Every structure is written in C-alpha cells, then in structure tokens.
KEKE-3310 file (N, C-alpha, C; in steps of 0.2 Angstrom, whole numbers, plus 5000, padded with zeros to 4 digits):
npx = (5108:5090:5079:5063:5046:5031:5019:5016:5022:5020:5010:5006:4994:4990:4991:4987:4990:4989:4994:4983:4980:4992:4998:5006:5009:5006:4997:5005:5013:5018:5028:5033:5041:5040:5054:5062:5073:5070:5073:5069:5071:5075:5074:5075:5060:5051:5042:5046:5047:5033:5028:5033:5025:5012:5013:5015:5003:5002:4997:4984:4979:4973:4967:4966:4975:4983:4991:4996:5003:4991:4981:4971:4978:4972:4959:4958:4953:4957:4961:4965:4975:4985:4988:4994:5005:5013:5019:5028:5044:5053:5065:5070:5075:5091:5090:5083:5083:5079:5084:5086:5087:5096:5106:5102:5089:5083:5082:5075:5062:5052:5049:5044:5033:5024:5023:5020:5031:5041:5053:5066:5066:5065:5077:5086:5083:5085:5099:5103:5099:5107:5120:5119:5121:5133:5135:5133:5142:5140:5129:5125:5127:5122:5113:5119:5133:5137:5144:5139:5137:5136:5125:5115:5116:5111:5098:5094:5094:5084:5073:5071:5068:5056:5056:5051:5039:5041:5051:5054:5064:5070:5080:5092:5106:5110:5121:5132:5149:5160:5164:5155:5144:5145:5145:5132:5124:5127:5123:5109:5106:5110:5102:5089:5089:5091:5080:5070:5063:5054:5060:5059:5067:5070:5081:5096:5108:5116:5126:5129:5117:5115:5123:5117:5103:5088:5080:5075:5066:5063:5058:5050:5043:5032:5029:5033:5047:5057:5063:5071:5082:5098:5108:5102:5099:5112:5116:5107:5101:5092:5089:5086:5089:5103:5107:5105:5111:5125:5126:5125:5125:5116:5102:5087:5082:5083:5097:5096:5083:5067:5068:5069:5079:5096:5104:5094:5089:5099:5101:5090:5091:5102:5096)
npy = (5084:5080:5078:5087:5080:5081:5083:5092:5088:5096:5110:5127:5139:5155:5158:5165:5170:5174:5178:5181:5198:5201:5200:5187:5180:5183:5180:5169:5159:5143:5129:5112:5099:5082:5073:5084:5096:5109:5126:5138:5154:5169:5184:5184:5180:5182:5173:5160:5148:5147:5143:5130:5124:5126:5117:5105:5104:5108:5121:5130:5138:5155:5159:5153:5138:5124:5111:5094:5080:5080:5082:5093:5101:5108:5104:5092:5078:5075:5062:5059:5068:5064:5052:5056:5063:5052:5049:5059:5067:5076:5087:5095:5112:5112:5099:5092:5080:5066:5067:5058:5046:5033:5035:5025:5022:5034:5035:5023:5027:5033:5022:5013:5019:5022:5011:4993:4984:4970:4968:4964:4968:4982:4984:4981:4991:5003:5002:5002:5015:5023:5019:5025:5038:5038:5034:5022:5016:5024:5020:5017:5028:5043:5058:5069:5066:5068:5077:5093:5092:5078:5075:5082:5073:5061:5066:5068:5054:5049:5057:5052:5039:5032:5031:5043:5052:5065:5077:5089:5102:5112:5125:5117:5118:5126:5132:5124:5119:5123:5110:5100:5106:5105:5091:5088:5095:5088:5075:5077:5080:5068:5058:5062:5060:5046:5041:5045:5055:5071:5087:5101:5115:5126:5139:5149:5148:5153:5149:5136:5130:5134:5124:5112:5112:5111:5122:5138:5149:5166:5174:5189:5201:5193:5189:5180:5186:5183:5170:5155:5144:5138:5143:5153:5161:5165:5172:5183:5200:5206:5217:5213:5199:5200:5207:5198:5186:5191:5195:5209:5224:5234:5239:5234:5228:5238:5244:5253:5256:5263:5281:5298:5308:5309:5320:5330:5329:5333:5346:5351:5351:5359:5372)
npz = (4434:4436:4423:4422:4424:4414:4422:4436:4453:4464:4466:4467:4466:4464:4478:4494:4510:4528:4544:4555:4555:4548:4533:4524:4512:4495:4482:4477:4464:4460:4455:4457:4448:4445:4451:4452:4461:4470:4475:4487:4490:4499:4510:4528:4536:4525:4521:4517:4525:4529:4516:4515:4525:4521:4510:4516:4524:4537:4538:4531:4516:4514:4503:4485:4478:4484:4479:4480:4472:4463:4472:4482:4495:4505:4506:4510:4521:4539:4540:4526:4525:4534:4528:4516:4521:4525:4514:4512:4517:4530:4533:4547:4552:4559:4561:4572:4580:4590:4606:4616:4610:4601:4586:4577:4582:4580:4566:4563:4569:4560:4552:4561:4566:4555:4547:4546:4546:4548:4562:4558:4544:4546:4553:4543:4533:4540:4542:4529:4525:4534:4529:4517:4520:4525:4539:4545:4554:4565:4572:4585:4593:4602:4598:4605:4605:4592:4578:4571:4557:4556:4563:4555:4544:4549:4552:4539:4534:4541:4536:4524:4526:4523:4510:4502:4491:4491:4498:4510:4515:4528:4529:4527:4528:4538:4550:4547:4544:4531:4524:4529:4525:4511:4509:4514:4505:4493:4496:4497:4484:4478:4485:4482:4468:4468:4474:4465:4469:4473:4478:4490:4495:4507:4509:4513:4508:4495:4485:4487:4484:4471:4465:4466:4464:4453:4450:4455:4466:4471:4485:4490:4501:4502:4489:4473:4466:4457:4447:4441:4432:4439:4430:4424:4435:4439:4428:4429:4428:4436:4449:4463:4463:4460:4471:4481:4477:4477:4490:4494:4503:4501:4491:4481:4493:4507:4516:4527:4539:4537:4540:4546:4535:4540:4538:4538:4551:4559:4554:4559:4572:4574:4572)
capx = (5101:5085:5074:5057:5041:5026:5014:5019:5020:5017:5007:5003:4991:4987:4990:4987:4990:4990:4993:4979:4980:4998:4999:5013:5010:5001:4997:5011:5012:5025:5027:5038:5039:5043:5061:5065:5075:5068:5075:5065:5076:5073:5076:5071:5053:5048:5037:5048:5045:5026:5026:5034:5020:5006:5013:5014:4997:5001:4994:4979:4979:4967:4964:4971:4975:4990:4990:5002:5000:4985:4976:4971:4979:4967:4952:4959:4951:4963:4964:4969:4981:4989:4991:4999:5012:5017:5023:5033:5049:5054:5072:5069:5081:5096:5089:5078:5084:5077:5090:5086:5087:5102:5106:5098:5082:5080:5080:5069:5056:5046:5047:5040:5027:5020:5023:5019:5036:5044:5059:5071:5066:5066:5084:5090:5082:5089:5106:5104:5099:5113:5125:5119:5124:5140:5135:5131:5146:5138:5122:5124:5129:5117:5114:5124:5139:5138:5145:5133:5136:5134:5118:5111:5116:5106:5091:5092:5093:5077:5068:5070:5067:5050:5056:5045:5039:5042:5055:5054:5070:5070:5087:5097:5113:5111:5126:5136:5155:5160:5165:5149:5139:5146:5143:5125:5122:5128:5118:5102:5105:5110:5096:5083:5089:5091:5073:5066:5058:5055:5062:5058:5072:5071:5088:5099:5114:5115:5131:5129:5111:5116:5127:5113:5096:5086:5076:5075:5061:5065:5052:5051:5037:5026:5028:5038:5050:5062:5063:5075:5087:5104:5112:5098:5100:5119:5116:5102:5103:5087:5092:5085:5093:5110:5109:5104:5117:5131:5126:5126:5121:5110:5099:5080:5081:5088:5101:5093:5076:5065:5069:5070:5086:5101:5106:5088:5088:5105:5100:5084:5094:5106:5093)
capy = (5086:5076:5082:5087:5077:5086:5085:5094:5085:5101:5116:5132:5144:5162:5157:5170:5168:5179:5176:5186:5204:5201:5197:5184:5178:5187:5178:5164:5153:5139:5122:5107:5094:5075:5072:5091:5099:5116:5130:5144:5159:5176:5186:5181:5183:5183:5168:5154:5142:5146:5139:5123:5122:5125:5111:5099:5104:5111:5127:5131:5144:5159:5158:5149:5131:5121:5104:5089:5074:5081:5083:5100:5099:5112:5101:5085:5076:5073:5055:5059:5072:5059:5047:5060:5064:5046:5049:5065:5067:5082:5088:5101:5116:5109:5092:5090:5073:5064:5067:5052:5040:5032:5036:5019:5023:5040:5033:5018:5029:5034:5016:5009:5023:5022:5004:4987:4980:4966:4971:4962:4972:4988:4984:4981:4997:5008:5001:5005:5023:5025:5018:5030:5045:5037:5034:5016:5015:5028:5019:5016:5035:5048:5065:5073:5064:5069:5084:5096:5089:5071:5075:5083:5068:5057:5068:5066:5047:5049:5060:5048:5032:5029:5032:5048:5055:5072:5079:5096:5104:5119:5127:5111:5120:5131:5131:5119:5121:5122:5103:5097:5109:5102:5084:5087:5097:5082:5070:5079:5079:5061:5054:5064:5056:5039:5039:5047:5060:5078:5090:5108:5117:5133:5140:5156:5147:5153:5146:5128:5128:5134:5119:5106:5112:5112:5128:5143:5154:5171:5177:5195:5204:5189:5187:5178:5191:5181:5163:5152:5139:5140:5147:5159:5165:5167:5178:5188:5207:5208:5220:5209:5193:5202:5209:5192:5182:5194:5197:5216:5227:5239:5237:5233:5227:5243:5243:5257:5256:5270:5286:5305:5308:5311:5327:5335:5329:5337:5353:5354:5351:5365:5378)
capz = (4436:4434:4419:4425:4420:4412:4427:4443:4459:4469:4462:4471:4462:4467:4485:4499:4517:4533:4551:4558:4550:4545:4526:4523:4505:4491:4475:4475:4459:4461:4453:4457:4444:4448:4450:4453:4467:4469:4481:4489:4494:4501:4516:4534:4537:4519:4520:4514:4529:4528:4510:4517:4530:4517:4506:4521:4526:4543:4537:4526:4513:4515:4496:4481:4478:4486:4477:4480:4468:4461:4477:4485:4502:4510:4506:4513:4528:4543:4538:4520:4526:4537:4523:4512:4525:4525:4508:4512:4522:4532:4537:4550:4553:4564:4562:4577:4582:4597:4610:4620:4606:4597:4579:4574:4584:4576:4559:4564:4571:4556:4550:4566:4567:4549:4544:4549:4544:4554:4565:4554:4539:4549:4554:4536:4530:4544:4540:4522:4525:4537:4524:4511:4522:4528:4546:4548:4560:4571:4574:4592:4596:4603:4595:4609:4603:4585:4576:4568:4551:4557:4565:4550:4540:4552:4551:4532:4533:4544:4532:4518:4528:4520:4502:4501:4485:4491:4504:4512:4518:4530:4530:4529:4528:4544:4556:4545:4542:4523:4522:4531:4520:4504:4510:4515:4499:4488:4498:4496:4477:4476:4487:4477:4461:4469:4476:4461:4473:4472:4484:4490:4500:4509:4511:4512:4505:4487:4481:4487:4481:4464:4462:4466:4462:4446:4449:4461:4467:4475:4488:4494:4503:4501:4482:4469:4463:4452:4446:4435:4433:4441:4425:4423:4440:4438:4423:4430:4429:4441:4455:4469:4462:4460:4478:4485:4476:4479:4497:4494:4509:4499:4484:4482:4500:4509:4522:4532:4541:4535:4545:4543:4534:4546:4537:4540:4558:4562:4553:4563:4579:4574:4572)
cpx = (5096:5080:5067:5051:5036:5021:5018:5017:5017:5015:5004:5000:4988:4986:4991:4987:4992:4990:4989:4978:4986:4998:5006:5014:5004:5002:5003:5009:5019:5023:5033:5037:5043:5050:5065:5067:5075:5070:5071:5070:5072:5075:5072:5065:5049:5042:5039:5046:5037:5024:5027:5028:5013:5007:5012:5008:4996:4997:4989:4979:4973:4963:4969:4971:4982:4988:4997:4999:4993:4979:4976:4972:4974:4960:4953:4956:4958:4966:4968:4975:4987:4992:4996:5005:5016:5021:5028:5038:5051:5061:5071:5076:5085:5094:5084:5077:5081:5083:5091:5086:5094:5101:5101:5091:5079:5078:5075:5063:5051:5044:5042:5033:5022:5020:5022:5025:5039:5051:5065:5072:5068:5074:5088:5089:5085:5096:5108:5104:5105:5120:5125:5121:5130:5141:5133:5136:5144:5131:5120:5125:5122:5118:5119:5131:5141:5140:5139:5132:5134:5127:5113:5111:5111:5099:5089:5091:5086:5072:5067:5069:5062:5050:5051:5045:5041:5046:5055:5060:5069:5077:5091:5104:5115:5116:5131:5143:5155:5160:5158:5143:5139:5143:5135:5122:5122:5124:5111:5101:5105:5104:5090:5083:5088:5084:5068:5061:5059:5057:5061:5062:5072:5078:5090:5105:5114:5120:5131:5122:5112:5120:5123:5106:5094:5083:5075:5069:5064:5059:5054:5044:5031:5025:5034:5041:5055:5061:5068:5079:5094:5108:5108:5099:5107:5119:5111:5104:5097:5090:5091:5089:5100:5112:5109:5110:5124:5132:5128:5122:5115:5108:5091:5078:5086:5091:5098:5085:5073:5065:5070:5078:5091:5103:5100:5087:5093:5104:5095:5087:5099:5103:5090)
cpy = (5081:5080:5081:5083:5083:5088:5086:5090:5090:5107:5121:5137:5149:5161:5163:5167:5174:5176:5182:5192:5205:5197:5194:5183:5181:5184:5174:5159:5150:5132:5118:5101:5087:5075:5079:5092:5106:5120:5136:5148:5165:5178:5183:5184:5184:5178:5161:5148:5141:5142:5132:5120:5121:5119:5105:5099:5106:5118:5127:5138:5148:5159:5155:5142:5129:5113:5100:5082:5074:5082:5090:5099:5102:5109:5094:5084:5075:5066:5055:5063:5068:5054:5050:5061:5058:5046:5055:5064:5074:5083:5095:5105:5113:5102:5089:5083:5072:5063:5061:5045:5039:5034:5031:5020:5029:5038:5028:5021:5030:5027:5012:5013:5022:5016:4998:4982:4976:4969:4969:4966:4979:4989:4985:4988:5003:5008:5004:5012:5026:5024:5023:5037:5044:5036:5028:5014:5019:5026:5019:5023:5038:5054:5069:5072:5065:5076:5087:5093:5082:5071:5077:5077:5062:5059:5067:5059:5046:5051:5056:5040:5028:5029:5037:5050:5062:5073:5086:5097:5111:5121:5121:5112:5125:5128:5126:5122:5120:5115:5100:5100:5106:5095:5084:5089:5091:5076:5071:5078:5072:5057:5056:5060:5049:5037:5041:5052:5067:5081:5098:5110:5124:5134:5147:5155:5147:5149:5139:5126:5129:5128:5112:5106:5113:5119:5132:5148:5159:5174:5184:5198:5200:5187:5184:5184:5189:5173:5161:5147:5142:5145:5153:5164:5169:5173:5183:5195:5210:5211:5216:5203:5195:5204:5203:5188:5184:5197:5205:5219:5231:5238:5238:5232:5232:5241:5247:5256:5263:5275:5293:5305:5312:5318:5332:5335:5333:5344:5356:5355:5357:5371:5380)
cpz = (4432:4429:4422:4421:4418:4418:4433:4448:4464:4464:4467:4466:4465:4475:4489:4506:4522:4540:4554:4553:4546:4539:4525:4516:4501:4484:4472:4470:4459:4459:4455:4453:4447:4446:4451:4460:4466:4476:4481:4493:4495:4508:4522:4535:4531:4517:4517:4518:4529:4522:4511:4521:4526:4513:4510:4524:4534:4544:4531:4523:4514:4508:4491:4482:4480:4484:4477:4477:4466:4465:4480:4493:4507:4510:4508:4520:4532:4541:4531:4521:4529:4532:4518:4515:4526:4519:4507:4518:4523:4535:4540:4551:4559:4565:4566:4578:4589:4601:4614:4617:4602:4590:4575:4576:4581:4569:4558:4565:4566:4553:4554:4567:4561:4545:4548:4548:4550:4556:4561:4548:4541:4550:4548:4533:4533:4542:4533:4521:4528:4533:4519:4513:4526:4535:4549:4554:4566:4574:4581:4596:4597:4600:4598:4607:4596:4584:4573:4561:4551:4559:4560:4545:4542:4551:4543:4531:4536:4540:4526:4520:4525:4513:4500:4494:4485:4498:4504:4516:4521:4533:4532:4530:4534:4549:4554:4543:4534:4521:4523:4526:4513:4504:4510:4508:4493:4490:4497:4488:4475:4479:4484:4471:4462:4471:4471:4464:4470:4478:4484:4496:4501:4512:4510:4509:4498:4484:4481:4484:4473:4461:4462:4464:4455:4445:4455:4460:4472:4478:4491:4495:4501:4494:4479:4465:4457:4452:4440:4437:4436:4436:4424:4429:4440:4433:4424:4431:4434:4447:4461:4468:4463:4467:4482:4484:4478:4486:4498:4500:4507:4492:4485:4490:4504:4515:4528:4533:4539:4541:4542:4541:4539:4545:4539:4547:4561:4560:4557:4570:4580:4574:4579)
residu = (MET:THR:PRO:PRO:SER:ASP:LYS:PRO:LEU:VAL:SER:LEU:ARG:ASP:VAL:HIS:PHE:ALA:TYR:GLY:GLU:ARG:VAL:VAL:LEU:SER:GLY:ILE:ASP:LEU:THR:VAL:HIS:ARG:GLY:GLN:LEU:VAL:ALA:ILE:MET:GLY:GLY:SER:GLY:CYS:GLY:LYS:THR:THR:LEU:LEU:ARG:LEU:ILE:GLY:GLY:GLN:LEU:THR:ALA:GLY:SER:GLY:ALA:VAL:GLU:VAL:ALA:GLY:ARG:ASP:VAL:GLY:ARG:MET:SER:GLU:ARG:GLU:LEU:TYR:ALA:MET:ARG:ARG:ARG:MET:GLY:MET:LEU:PHE:GLN:PHE:GLY:ALA:LEU:PHE:THR:ASP:MET:SER:VAL:PHE:GLU:ASN:VAL:ALA:PHE:PRO:LEU:ARG:GLU:HIS:SER:ALA:LEU:PRO:PRO:GLU:LEU:VAL:ARG:ASP:LEU:VAL:LEU:MET:LYS:LEU:GLU:ALA:VAL:GLY:LEU:ARG:GLY:ALA:GLN:ALA:MET:ARG:PRO:GLY:GLU:LEU:SER:GLY:GLY:MET:ALA:ARG:ARG:VAL:ALA:LEU:ALA:ARG:ALA:VAL:ALA:LEU:ASP:PRO:MET:LEU:VAL:LEU:TYR:ASP:GLU:PRO:PHE:ALA:GLY:LEU:ASP:PRO:ILE:SER:LEU:GLY:ILE:VAL:GLY:GLN:LEU:ILE:ARG:ARG:LEU:ASN:ASP:ALA:LEU:GLY:ALA:SER:SER:VAL:MET:VAL:THR:HIS:ASP:VAL:HIS:GLU:SER:LEU:GLU:ILE:VAL:ASP:TYR:ILE:TYR:PHE:VAL:SER:ASN:GLY:ARG:ILE:VAL:ALA:ARG:GLY:THR:PRO:ASP:GLU:ILE:ARG:ALA:SER:THR:ASP:PRO:PHE:VAL:HIS:GLN:PHE:VAL:ASN:ALA:GLU:ALA:ASP:GLY:PRO:VAL:PRO:PHE:HIS:TYR:PRO:ALA:THR:PRO:ILE:GLU:ALA:LEU:LEU:ALA:GLY:GLU:ALA:GLN)
# end
C-alpha cells in the first residue's frame, strides 16, 4: 500500500446535498491523500455515486466545500472545470465502452479529444495502456466480442490513458466473475501505484476491496457512519460495519420495512 502524503488531494468538508426536497448527503467529511486508494461503501441509494459526481464536478454541493488539488470544485468556471477533468479518469459502472469503436479506438479516444499528440505517439501510448491490462492482443476487437472482465479492463485502460492524478471508479466489480474480479482489483491497485495517482472507488464488494484499498468510508442515510483502514474495519465491533462486512440480513439496516407488527395485525383480524 502507498503511504499517504500530508496534504489531501481530495477534501470534502461538511458537505450537504439534496435532489430537490430529498436530502441525500448530510455533513460529509472525507479526505483522500495523494497516492491513496480509498473505497466508499454503503447500501444502495445511500449517496455513494453522488459523492463521485460532486468530486468530478457534475453536481454542486448545496453547502460545504468539495476541493480537488486545493481548488473548490463548486466555485470553478466551466473552463476551469474542464481543465481539471482532463487530469481525472473515470471508470463507469459496467465500463460504458463505445460499442461502435474497436478496443484500440476506445482507449485512444481521450488522448485524441484532450491532447494534441501526434498519431504515432497516440498509437504507442494506447498500446502501452493495453499492455498494462493484458489486452494488447485484443486491440482490433469490438466491445461486443469481449467478455465482461475483458471489457472492464479496456475501460480501465481508457480511464488511465491520460495518466490522471485522480481516478474515480463507480462499481468497478459489478457483474464480474471471481477470476475477473480479482484481476481487475489487482490492476486498479497496481495502476494507482504506477501512476502515483489517487483513486476513489464506490463499491459493494467488501472482501476484494479490503485486499487492495488503503482506507474505507461507510455511508448510511447520507452520513459517514464508520471509517478506517482495512485492518481496522476487519476488527471493528461497530454494528453497521459488522452487518455490512458479514452480509447479515438484519442489524442497524433492518430486514423488514416498517409496518404494523404481524402479531397485532393478525390479532386484530381475529377479533
């Protein structure tokens, strides 16, 4: 694991956000140091992906500060935001490859869109990224010809094509078989370290994440309810962490949706 630097690359301080009247995040404090791989975990709908969108500038916090590389994302102009995004990579859930482009063209896309590099250098960089994920031999294939794991690795190569300072991962393990999941997890760790980048990963996959990340935040009901290193999380006696890590059906997150107790209901019907 990469030791963190003193100054965080990403910092969220007392962040609040709502979609209309529906409050999603309430008082979020979160930091990602340079070189760190950080996971954000929690149940579906708890606000994890919203956090990624706030960091990437697709959304603006209702209050609080979202800073990347010392700059307040919410106060950036459109031009400044565009420049910042050039220094960020994004791996979308299920990859989101362009289906009418080859593997090579998918990885080349951000290089052509965001740089003025000559074609020869673009070619060399694309082949190097594909070599890093083990798919240089698949450069002429289309996404429809790839397995789910291979497609995710191509999407990973595209996400790091510009050697970003920060990579955002939205459910990178979704839908993968155990072998592909392990491969993608190790690639995420190795590429983060090789690039000297920082990474923020939203995921439900506890056990794979505990093997590769430096730090974990648990989100529930729009708040950070637990945090710690993988060793601290494994040893945690916090009820929410214990339920989540061990996939228990009942606990702080109840199995039953609130309702009148069945005993009282049946007794009422019997009268």
